[in-house]
N, CA, C, O and CB atoms as a CASP TS submission, in Angstrom:
PFRMAT TS
TARGET T0000
AUTHOR 0000-0000-0000
METHOD Language model
MODEL 1
PARENT N/A
ATOM      1  N   MET     1     -11.719  10.175 -10.393  1.00  0.00           N
ATOM      2  CA  MET     1     -10.769  10.735  -9.294  1.00  0.00           C
ATOM      3  C   MET     1     -11.204   9.378  -8.213  1.00  0.00           C
ATOM      4  O   MET     1     -12.383   9.089  -8.013  1.00  0.00           O
ATOM      5  CB  MET     1     -11.216  12.665  -8.644  1.00  0.00           C
ATOM      6  N   LYS     2     -10.193   8.719  -7.653  1.00  0.00           N
ATOM      7  CA  LYS     2      -9.829   7.757  -7.366  1.00  0.00           C
ATOM      8  C   LYS     2      -9.957   8.312  -5.634  1.00  0.00           C
ATOM      9  O   LYS     2      -9.256   9.241  -5.233  1.00  0.00           O
ATOM     10  CB  LYS     2      -8.489   7.300  -8.186  1.00  0.00           C
ATOM     11  N   LEU     3     -10.843   7.665  -4.825  1.00  0.00           N
ATOM     12  CA  LEU     3     -11.135   8.025  -3.069  1.00  0.00           C
ATOM     13  C   LEU     3     -10.566   7.146  -2.801  1.00  0.00           C
ATOM     14  O   LEU     3     -10.615   6.028  -3.314  1.00  0.00           O
ATOM     15  CB  LEU     3     -12.563   8.076  -2.247  1.00  0.00           C
ATOM     16  N   ARG     4      -9.249   7.922  -1.032  1.00  0.00           N
ATOM     17  CA  ARG     4      -8.765   7.463  -0.808  1.00  0.00           C
ATOM     18  C   ARG     4      -9.193   6.615   0.171  1.00  0.00           C
ATOM     19  O   ARG     4     -10.372   6.853   0.432  1.00  0.00           O
ATOM     20  CB  ARG     4      -8.108   7.993  -0.857  1.00  0.00           C
ATOM     21  N   ARG     5      -8.688   5.629   0.897  1.00  0.00           N
ATOM     22  CA  ARG     5      -9.540   4.621   2.135  1.00  0.00           C
ATOM     23  C   ARG     5      -9.405   5.754   2.988  1.00  0.00           C
ATOM     24  O   ARG     5      -8.671   6.553   2.406  1.00  0.00           O
ATOM     25  CB  ARG     5      -8.778   2.915   2.861  1.00  0.00           C
ATOM     26  N   ARG     6      -9.792   6.232   4.171  1.00  0.00           N
ATOM     27  CA  ARG     6      -9.861   6.831   5.684  1.00  0.00           C
ATOM     28  C   ARG     6      -9.303   5.607   6.605  1.00  0.00           C
ATOM     29  O   ARG     6      -9.486   4.401   6.776  1.00  0.00           O
ATOM     30  CB  ARG     6     -11.602   7.304   6.190  1.00  0.00           C
ATOM     31  N   GLU     7      -8.423   6.794   7.139  1.00  0.00           N
ATOM     32  CA  GLU     7      -6.898   6.492   7.927  1.00  0.00           C
ATOM     33  C   GLU     7      -7.786   5.110   8.926  1.00  0.00           C
ATOM     34  O   GLU     7      -8.968   5.300   9.214  1.00  0.00           O
ATOM     35  CB  GLU     7      -6.011   8.364   9.220  1.00  0.00           C
ATOM     36  N   GLY     8      -7.083   3.788   9.374  1.00  0.00           N
ATOM     37  CA  GLY     8      -8.239   3.290  10.091  1.00  0.00           C
ATOM     38  C   GLY     8      -8.958   2.277   9.711  1.00  0.00           C
ATOM     39  O   GLY     8      -9.446   1.360  10.372  1.00  0.00           O
ATOM     40  N   HIS     9      -8.989   2.502   8.622  1.00  0.00           N
ATOM     41  CA  HIS     9     -10.044   1.011   7.847  1.00  0.00           C
ATOM     42  C   HIS     9      -9.482   0.138   7.182  1.00  0.00           C
ATOM     43  O   HIS     9      -8.654   0.194   6.273  1.00  0.00           O
ATOM     44  CB  HIS     9     -11.129   1.299   6.742  1.00  0.00           C
ATOM     45  N   PRO    10     -10.063  -0.807   7.771  1.00  0.00           N
ATOM     46  CA  PRO    10      -8.798  -2.331   7.372  1.00  0.00           C
ATOM     47  C   PRO    10      -8.846  -2.454   5.612  1.00  0.00           C
ATOM     48  O   PRO    10      -9.716  -2.008   4.865  1.00  0.00           O
ATOM     49  CB  PRO    10      -9.587  -4.439   8.229  1.00  0.00           C
ATOM     50  N   LEU    11      -7.868  -3.050   5.333  1.00  0.00           N
ATOM     51  CA  LEU    11      -7.948  -3.902   3.939  1.00  0.00           C
ATOM     52  C   LEU    11      -8.492  -4.823   3.542  1.00  0.00           C
ATOM     53  O   LEU    11      -8.988  -5.595   4.362  1.00  0.00           O
ATOM     54  CB  LEU    11      -7.149  -4.310   3.588  1.00  0.00           C
ATOM     55  N   GLU    12      -8.588  -5.053   2.327  1.00  0.00           N
ATOM     56  CA  GLU    12      -9.045  -6.287   2.067  1.00  0.00           C
ATOM     57  C   GLU    12      -8.335  -7.439   1.809  1.00  0.00           C
ATOM     58  O   GLU    12      -7.447  -7.544   0.964  1.00  0.00           O
ATOM     59  CB  GLU    12      -9.700  -6.189   1.242  1.00  0.00           C
ATOM     60  N   ASP    13      -8.881  -8.611   2.814  1.00  0.00           N
ATOM     61  CA  ASP    13      -8.258  -9.786   2.894  1.00  0.00           C
ATOM     62  C   ASP    13      -7.891 -10.717   1.930  1.00  0.00           C
ATOM     63  O   ASP    13      -8.246 -11.896   1.929  1.00  0.00           O
ATOM     64  CB  ASP    13      -8.806 -10.316   3.547  1.00  0.00           C
ATOM     65  N   THR    14      -7.064 -10.092   0.981  1.00  0.00           N
ATOM     66  CA  THR    14      -6.464 -10.730  -0.141  1.00  0.00           C
ATOM     67  C   THR    14      -5.597 -11.848   0.076  1.00  0.00           C
ATOM     68  O   THR    14      -4.954 -11.974   1.118  1.00  0.00           O
ATOM     69  CB  THR    14      -5.781  -9.846  -0.826  1.00  0.00           C
ATOM     70  N   GLU    15      -5.545 -12.899  -1.146  1.00  0.00           N
ATOM     71  CA  GLU    15      -4.027 -13.907  -0.737  1.00  0.00           C
ATOM     72  C   GLU    15      -2.837 -12.920  -0.609  1.00  0.00           C
ATOM     73  O   GLU    15      -1.973 -13.097   0.250  1.00  0.00           O
ATOM     74  CB  GLU    15      -3.498 -15.183  -2.146  1.00  0.00           C
ATOM     75  N   ASP    16      -2.804 -11.798  -1.544  1.00  0.00           N
ATOM     76  CA  ASP    16      -1.123 -11.262  -0.412  1.00  0.00           C
ATOM     77  C   ASP    16      -1.089 -10.462   0.278  1.00  0.00           C
ATOM     78  O   ASP    16      -0.007 -10.024   0.671  1.00  0.00           O
ATOM     79  CB  ASP    16       0.125 -10.738  -0.915  1.00  0.00           C
ATOM     80  N   MET    17      -2.344  -9.933   0.715  1.00  0.00           N
ATOM     81  CA  MET    17      -2.535  -9.719   1.935  1.00  0.00           C
ATOM     82  C   MET    17      -2.415 -10.871   3.255  1.00  0.00           C
ATOM     83  O   MET    17      -2.276 -10.373   4.372  1.00  0.00           O
ATOM     84  CB  MET    17      -3.691  -9.206   1.801  1.00  0.00           C
ATOM     85  N   LYS    18      -2.447 -11.799   3.190  1.00  0.00           N
ATOM     86  CA  LYS    18      -2.641 -12.842   4.213  1.00  0.00           C
ATOM     87  C   LYS    18      -0.838 -13.430   3.654  1.00  0.00           C
ATOM     88  O   LYS    18      -0.167 -13.811   4.613  1.00  0.00           O
ATOM     89  CB  LYS    18      -4.415 -14.127   3.935  1.00  0.00           C
ATOM     90  N   GLU    19      -0.331 -13.482   2.683  1.00  0.00           N
ATOM     91  CA  GLU    19       1.190 -13.945   2.538  1.00  0.00           C
ATOM     92  C   GLU    19       1.632 -12.862   3.264  1.00  0.00           C
ATOM     93  O   GLU    19       2.646 -13.133   3.907  1.00  0.00           O
ATOM     94  CB  GLU    19       1.920 -14.112   0.984  1.00  0.00           C
ATOM     95  N   TRP    20       1.154 -11.494   3.422  1.00  0.00           N
ATOM     96  CA  TRP    20       2.352 -10.432   3.912  1.00  0.00           C
ATOM     97  C   TRP    20       1.956 -10.476   5.593  1.00  0.00           C
ATOM     98  O   TRP    20       2.789  -9.993   6.359  1.00  0.00           O
ATOM     99  CB  TRP    20       2.194  -8.519   3.068  1.00  0.00           C
ATOM    100  N   ARG    21       1.111 -10.860   5.974  1.00  0.00           N
ATOM    101  CA  ARG    21       1.030 -11.136   7.599  1.00  0.00           C
ATOM    102  C   ARG    21       1.176 -11.915   8.094  1.00  0.00           C
ATOM    103  O   ARG    21       1.144 -11.916   9.325  1.00  0.00           O
ATOM    104  CB  ARG    21       0.247 -11.034   8.193  1.00  0.00           C
ATOM    105  N   ARG    22       1.477 -13.275   7.166  1.00  0.00           N
ATOM    106  CA  ARG    22       2.267 -14.419   7.503  1.00  0.00           C
ATOM    107  C   ARG    22       3.920 -14.011   8.175  1.00  0.00           C
ATOM    108  O   ARG    22       4.432 -14.122   9.288  1.00  0.00           O
ATOM    109  CB  ARG    22       2.350 -15.306   6.041  1.00  0.00           C
ATOM    110  N   GLU    23       4.375 -13.506   6.864  1.00  0.00           N
ATOM    111  CA  GLU    23       5.240 -13.176   6.902  1.00  0.00           C
ATOM    112  C   GLU    23       5.869 -11.861   7.564  1.00  0.00           C
ATOM    113  O   GLU    23       7.035 -11.477   7.469  1.00  0.00           O
ATOM    114  CB  GLU    23       5.293 -13.378   6.024  1.00  0.00           C
ATOM    115  N   PHE    24       4.960 -11.352   8.158  1.00  0.00           N
ATOM    116  CA  PHE    24       4.771  -9.688   9.490  1.00  0.00           C
ATOM    117  C   PHE    24       5.261 -10.333  10.605  1.00  0.00           C
ATOM    118  O   PHE    24       6.340 -10.016  11.106  1.00  0.00           O
ATOM    119  CB  PHE    24       2.816  -8.897  10.047  1.00  0.00           C
ATOM    120  N   GLU    25       4.380 -11.433  11.144  1.00  0.00           N
ATOM    121  CA  GLU    25       3.762 -12.147  12.054  1.00  0.00           C
ATOM    122  C   GLU    25       5.353 -13.027  12.163  1.00  0.00           C
ATOM    123  O   GLU    25       5.775 -12.931  13.315  1.00  0.00           O
ATOM    124  CB  GLU    25       2.129 -12.961  11.533  1.00  0.00           C
ATOM    125  N   LYS    26       5.916 -13.508  11.623  1.00  0.00           N
ATOM    126  CA  LYS    26       7.298 -14.311  11.498  1.00  0.00           C
ATOM    127  C   LYS    26       8.472 -13.210  11.822  1.00  0.00           C
ATOM    128  O   LYS    26       9.438 -13.683  12.420  1.00  0.00           O
ATOM    129  CB  LYS    26       7.519 -15.017   9.816  1.00  0.00           C
ATOM    130  N   MET    27       8.511 -12.251  11.611  1.00  0.00           N
ATOM    131  CA  MET    27       9.354 -11.103  11.659  1.00  0.00           C
ATOM    132  C   MET    27       9.964 -10.590  13.506  1.00  0.00           C
ATOM    133  O   MET    27       9.225 -10.561  14.490  1.00  0.00           O
ATOM    134  CB  MET    27       8.282  -9.837  10.844  1.00  0.00           C
ATOM    135  N   SER    28      11.050 -10.342  13.496  1.00  0.00           N
ATOM    136  CA  SER    28      11.965 -10.138  15.048  1.00  0.00           C
ATOM    137  C   SER    28      11.629  -8.544  14.762  1.00  0.00           C
ATOM    138  O   SER    28      11.473  -7.836  13.767  1.00  0.00           O
ATOM    139  CB  SER    28      14.143 -10.733  15.195  1.00  0.00           C
ATOM    140  N   LEU    29      11.606  -8.391  16.117  1.00  0.00           N
ATOM    141  CA  LEU    29      11.521  -7.101  16.460  1.00  0.00           C
ATOM    142  C   LEU    29      12.540  -6.157  15.567  1.00  0.00           C
ATOM    143  O   LEU    29      12.137  -5.133  15.016  1.00  0.00           O
ATOM    144  CB  LEU    29      11.782  -7.038  17.952  1.00  0.00           C
ATOM    145  N   ILE    30      14.191  -6.715  15.470  1.00  0.00           N
ATOM    146  CA  ILE    30      15.345  -5.898  15.110  1.00  0.00           C
ATOM    147  C   ILE    30      14.382  -5.619  13.534  1.00  0.00           C
ATOM    148  O   ILE    30      14.003  -4.489  13.229  1.00  0.00           O
ATOM    149  CB  ILE    30      17.214  -6.847  15.112  1.00  0.00           C
ATOM    150  N   ASP    31      14.074  -6.959  12.589  1.00  0.00           N
ATOM    151  CA  ASP    31      13.385  -6.378  11.381  1.00  0.00           C
ATOM    152  C   ASP    31      12.709  -5.896  10.952  1.00  0.00           C
ATOM    153  O   ASP    31      12.696  -5.403   9.824  1.00  0.00           O
ATOM    154  CB  ASP    31      13.164  -6.613  10.892  1.00  0.00           C
ATOM    155  N   HIS    32      11.479  -5.908  12.236  1.00  0.00           N
ATOM    156  CA  HIS    32      10.445  -4.945  12.040  1.00  0.00           C
ATOM    157  C   HIS    32      11.348  -3.330  12.225  1.00  0.00           C
ATOM    158  O   HIS    32      11.078  -2.748  11.175  1.00  0.00           O
ATOM    159  CB  HIS    32       9.082  -5.280  13.307  1.00  0.00           C
ATOM    160  N   GLU    33      11.859  -2.808  12.698  1.00  0.00           N
ATOM    161  CA  GLU    33      12.696  -1.704  12.937  1.00  0.00           C
ATOM    162  C   GLU    33      13.377  -1.362  11.810  1.00  0.00           C
ATOM    163  O   GLU    33      13.275  -0.240  11.315  1.00  0.00           O
ATOM    164  CB  GLU    33      13.576  -1.906  13.953  1.00  0.00           C
ATOM    165  N   LYS    34      14.157  -2.340  11.296  1.00  0.00           N
ATOM    166  CA  LYS    34      14.646  -2.158   9.845  1.00  0.00           C
ATOM    167  C   LYS    34      13.930  -2.168   8.677  1.00  0.00           C
ATOM    168  O   LYS    34      14.425  -1.572   7.720  1.00  0.00           O
ATOM    169  CB  LYS    34      15.444  -2.988   9.579  1.00  0.00           C
ATOM    170  N   LYS    35      12.788  -2.758   8.535  1.00  0.00           N
ATOM    171  CA  LYS    35      11.833  -2.353   7.634  1.00  0.00           C
ATOM    172  C   LYS    35      10.854  -0.868   7.803  1.00  0.00           C
ATOM    173  O   LYS    35      10.483  -0.255   6.801  1.00  0.00           O
ATOM    174  CB  LYS    35      11.001  -3.534   7.627  1.00  0.00           C
ATOM    175  N   LEU    36      10.552  -0.467   9.046  1.00  0.00           N
ATOM    176  CA  LEU    36      10.538   0.950   9.802  1.00  0.00           C
ATOM    177  C   LEU    36      10.797   1.963   9.044  1.00  0.00           C
ATOM    178  O   LEU    36      10.077   2.817   8.526  1.00  0.00           O
ATOM    179  CB  LEU    36      11.461   1.099  10.864  1.00  0.00           C
ATOM    180  N   LYS    37      12.394   1.685   9.038  1.00  0.00           N
ATOM    181  CA  LYS    37      13.444   2.539   9.030  1.00  0.00           C
ATOM    182  C   LYS    37      13.455   2.665   7.371  1.00  0.00           C
ATOM    183  O   LYS    37      13.935   3.739   7.009  1.00  0.00           O
ATOM    184  CB  LYS    37      14.859   1.940   9.851  1.00  0.00           C
ATOM    185  N   SER    38      13.172   2.088   6.652  1.00  0.00           N
ATOM    186  CA  SER    38      13.335   1.988   5.326  1.00  0.00           C
ATOM    187  C   SER    38      12.470   2.649   4.611  1.00  0.00           C
ATOM    188  O   SER    38      12.718   3.191   3.534  1.00  0.00           O
ATOM    189  CB  SER    38      13.344   0.837   4.946  1.00  0.00           C
ATOM    190  N   LEU    39      10.892   2.625   5.460  1.00  0.00           N
ATOM    191  CA  LEU    39       9.571   3.042   4.874  1.00  0.00           C
ATOM    192  C   LEU    39       9.798   4.516   5.367  1.00  0.00           C
ATOM    193  O   LEU    39       8.904   5.349   5.221  1.00  0.00           O
ATOM    194  CB  LEU    39       8.074   2.179   5.465  1.00  0.00           C
ATOM    195  N   GLY    40      10.999   4.834   5.951  1.00  0.00           N
ATOM    196  CA  GLY    40      11.079   6.342   6.239  1.00  0.00           C
ATOM    197  C   GLY    40      10.383   6.810   7.831  1.00  0.00           C
ATOM    198  O   GLY    40      10.219   8.005   8.075  1.00  0.00           O
ATOM    199  N   LEU    41      10.082   5.952   8.646  1.00  0.00           N
ATOM    200  CA  LEU    41       9.470   5.980  10.308  1.00  0.00           C
ATOM    201  C   LEU    41      10.396   6.619  11.015  1.00  0.00           C
ATOM    202  O   LEU    41      11.537   6.207  10.805  1.00  0.00           O
ATOM    203  CB  LEU    41       9.229   4.501  11.113  1.00  0.00           C
ATOM    204  N   ASP    42      10.273   7.652  11.927  1.00  0.00           N
ATOM    205  CA  ASP    42      11.506   8.056  12.825  1.00  0.00           C
ATOM    206  C   ASP    42      11.569   7.029  14.315  1.00  0.00           C
ATOM    207  O   ASP    42      10.884   6.055  14.624  1.00  0.00           O
ATOM    208  CB  ASP    42      11.283   9.877  13.282  1.00  0.00           C
ATOM    209  N   GLU    43      12.291   7.473  14.779  1.00  0.00           N
ATOM    210  CA  GLU    43      12.747   6.581  15.860  1.00  0.00           C
ATOM    211  C   GLU    43      11.554   6.999  17.246  1.00  0.00           C
ATOM    212  O   GLU    43      11.648   6.429  18.333  1.00  0.00           O
ATOM    213  CB  GLU    43      14.634   6.968  16.233  1.00  0.00           C
ATOM    214  N   GLU    44      10.788   7.759  17.043  1.00  0.00           N
ATOM    215  CA  GLU    44       9.830   8.086  17.727  1.00  0.00           C
ATOM    216  C   GLU    44       8.583   6.909  17.245  1.00  0.00           C
ATOM    217  O   GLU    44       8.072   6.046  17.959  1.00  0.00           O
ATOM    218  CB  GLU    44       9.584   9.675  17.480  1.00  0.00           C
ATOM    219  N   ASP    45       8.458   7.045  16.593  1.00  0.00           N
ATOM    220  CA  ASP    45       7.201   5.955  15.214  1.00  0.00           C
ATOM    221  C   ASP    45       7.653   4.614  15.492  1.00  0.00           C
ATOM    222  O   ASP    45       6.799   3.782  15.795  1.00  0.00           O
ATOM    223  CB  ASP    45       7.498   6.221  13.011  1.00  0.00           C
ATOM    224  N   ILE    46       8.954   4.253  15.430  1.00  0.00           N
ATOM    225  CA  ILE    46       9.204   2.779  15.617  1.00  0.00           C
ATOM    226  C   ILE    46       8.814   2.425  17.093  1.00  0.00           C
ATOM    227  O   ILE    46       8.228   1.396  17.431  1.00  0.00           O
ATOM    228  CB  ILE    46      10.785   2.389  15.311  1.00  0.00           C
ATOM    229  N   GLU    47       9.221   3.420  17.908  1.00  0.00           N
ATOM    230  CA  GLU    47       9.228   2.999  19.576  1.00  0.00           C
ATOM    231  C   GLU    47       7.723   3.038  19.885  1.00  0.00           C
ATOM    232  O   GLU    47       7.572   2.467  20.965  1.00  0.00           O
ATOM    233  CB  GLU    47      10.161   4.203  20.725  1.00  0.00           C
ATOM    234  N   GLU    48       6.648   3.430  19.445  1.00  0.00           N
ATOM    235  CA  GLU    48       5.656   2.924  19.612  1.00  0.00           C
ATOM    236  C   GLU    48       4.722   2.048  18.645  1.00  0.00           C
ATOM    237  O   GLU    48       3.579   1.810  19.033  1.00  0.00           O
ATOM    238  CB  GLU    48       5.228   3.760  19.998  1.00  0.00           C
ATOM    239  N   PHE    49       5.222   1.481  17.213  1.00  0.00           N
ATOM    240  CA  PHE    49       5.579   0.219  17.127  1.00  0.00           C
ATOM    241  C   PHE    49       5.831  -0.630  17.696  1.00  0.00           C
ATOM    242  O   PHE    49       5.069  -1.569  17.468  1.00  0.00           O
ATOM    243  CB  PHE    49       6.106   0.092  16.762  1.00  0.00           C
ATOM    244  N   LYS    50       6.781  -0.884  18.587  1.00  0.00           N
ATOM    245  CA  LYS    50       7.328  -1.942  19.719  1.00  0.00           C
ATOM    246  C   LYS    50       6.329  -1.932  20.202  1.00  0.00           C
ATOM    247  O   LYS    50       5.603  -2.906  20.003  1.00  0.00           O
ATOM    248  CB  LYS    50       8.483  -1.735  20.713  1.00  0.00           C
ATOM    249  N   ARG    51       5.803  -0.716  21.133  1.00  0.00           N
ATOM    250  CA  ARG    51       4.954  -1.080  22.365  1.00  0.00           C
ATOM    251  C   ARG    51       3.582  -1.903  22.150  1.00  0.00           C
ATOM    252  O   ARG    51       2.993  -2.756  22.814  1.00  0.00           O
ATOM    253  CB  ARG    51       4.578   0.249  23.064  1.00  0.00           C
ATOM    254  N   GLU    52       3.301  -1.145  20.704  1.00  0.00           N
ATOM    255  CA  GLU    52       1.909  -1.886  20.289  1.00  0.00           C
ATOM    256  C   GLU    52       2.259  -3.045  20.240  1.00  0.00           C
ATOM    257  O   GLU    52       1.743  -3.865  20.998  1.00  0.00           O
ATOM    258  CB  GLU    52       1.189  -1.557  18.988  1.00  0.00           C
ATOM    259  N   ILE    53       3.322  -3.440  19.244  1.00  0.00           N
ATOM    260  CA  ILE    53       3.576  -5.106  18.947  1.00  0.00           C
ATOM    261  C   ILE    53       3.990  -6.079  19.958  1.00  0.00           C
ATOM    262  O   ILE    53       3.774  -7.291  19.988  1.00  0.00           O
ATOM    263  CB  ILE    53       4.646  -5.305  17.973  1.00  0.00           C
ATOM    264  N   ASP    54       4.636  -5.321  20.794  1.00  0.00           N
ATOM    265  CA  ASP    54       5.145  -6.199  22.376  1.00  0.00           C
ATOM    266  C   ASP    54       3.447  -6.466  22.878  1.00  0.00           C
ATOM    267  O   ASP    54       3.022  -7.560  23.248  1.00  0.00           O
ATOM    268  CB  ASP    54       6.363  -4.840  23.951  1.00  0.00           C
ATOM    269  N   ALA    55       2.646  -5.227  22.792  1.00  0.00           N
ATOM    270  CA  ALA    55       1.626  -6.102  23.762  1.00  0.00           C
ATOM    271  C   ALA    55       0.427  -7.087  23.636  1.00  0.00           C
ATOM    272  O   ALA    55      -0.332  -7.715  24.374  1.00  0.00           O
ATOM    273  CB  ALA    55       1.075  -5.315  24.406  1.00  0.00           C
ATOM    274  N   LYS    56       0.737  -6.823  21.877  1.00  0.00           N
ATOM    275  CA  LYS    56      -0.110  -7.766  21.374  1.00  0.00           C
ATOM    276  C   LYS    56       0.080  -9.383  21.004  1.00  0.00           C
ATOM    277  O   LYS    56      -0.588 -10.341  20.615  1.00  0.00           O
ATOM    278  CB  LYS    56      -0.425  -7.189  20.386  1.00  0.00           C
ATOM    279  N   ARG    57       1.311  -9.070  21.352  1.00  0.00           N
ATOM    280  CA  ARG    57       2.126 -10.607  21.329  1.00  0.00           C
ATOM    281  C   ARG    57       2.081 -11.212  22.936  1.00  0.00           C
ATOM    282  O   ARG    57       2.318 -12.346  23.352  1.00  0.00           O
ATOM    283  CB  ARG    57       4.061 -10.390  20.776  1.00  0.00           C
ATOM    284  N   LYS    58       1.701 -10.051  23.605  1.00  0.00           N
ATOM    285  CA  LYS    58       1.698 -10.624  25.150  1.00  0.00           C
ATOM    286  C   LYS    58      -0.010 -11.143  25.447  1.00  0.00           C
ATOM    287  O   LYS    58      -0.425 -12.037  26.185  1.00  0.00           O
ATOM    288  CB  LYS    58       2.251  -9.131  26.436  1.00  0.00           C
ATOM    289  N   ASN    59      -0.479 -10.544  24.885  1.00  0.00           N
ATOM    290  CA  ASN    59      -2.040 -10.116  24.659  1.00  0.00           C
ATOM    291  C   ASN    59      -2.310 -12.271  24.145  1.00  0.00           C
ATOM    292  O   ASN    59      -3.154 -13.072  24.546  1.00  0.00           O
ATOM    293  CB  ASN    59      -2.370  -8.274  22.781  1.00  0.00           C
ATOM    294  N   LYS    60      -1.268 -12.420  23.263  1.00  0.00           N
ATOM    295  CA  LYS    60      -1.785 -13.871  22.696  1.00  0.00           C
ATOM    296  C   LYS    60      -1.617 -15.051  23.305  1.00  0.00           C
ATOM    297  O   LYS    60      -2.110 -16.162  23.112  1.00  0.00           O
ATOM    298  CB  LYS    60      -1.266 -14.186  21.548  1.00  0.00           C
ATOM    299  N   GLU    61      -0.348 -14.360  24.558  1.00  0.00           N
ATOM    300  CA  GLU    61      -0.081 -15.641  25.282  1.00  0.00           C
ATOM    301  C   GLU    61      -1.108 -16.239  26.232  1.00  0.00           C
ATOM    302  O   GLU    61      -0.867 -17.294  26.818  1.00  0.00           O
ATOM    303  CB  GLU    61       1.085 -15.463  26.039  1.00  0.00           C
TER
END
């Protein structure tokens, strides 16, 4: 039986994850929205995502 990771646990920081993170950080919010829609998220989830990303970007400045 394969155990599922609990929500909130960080994934291992593999080379694939590092590459994905670099691509993710370069994406615009419009690109993020398109990607999230393709993954099946609804408008409410996407708006929450935008707020969180915007807050994180402001904290880095």
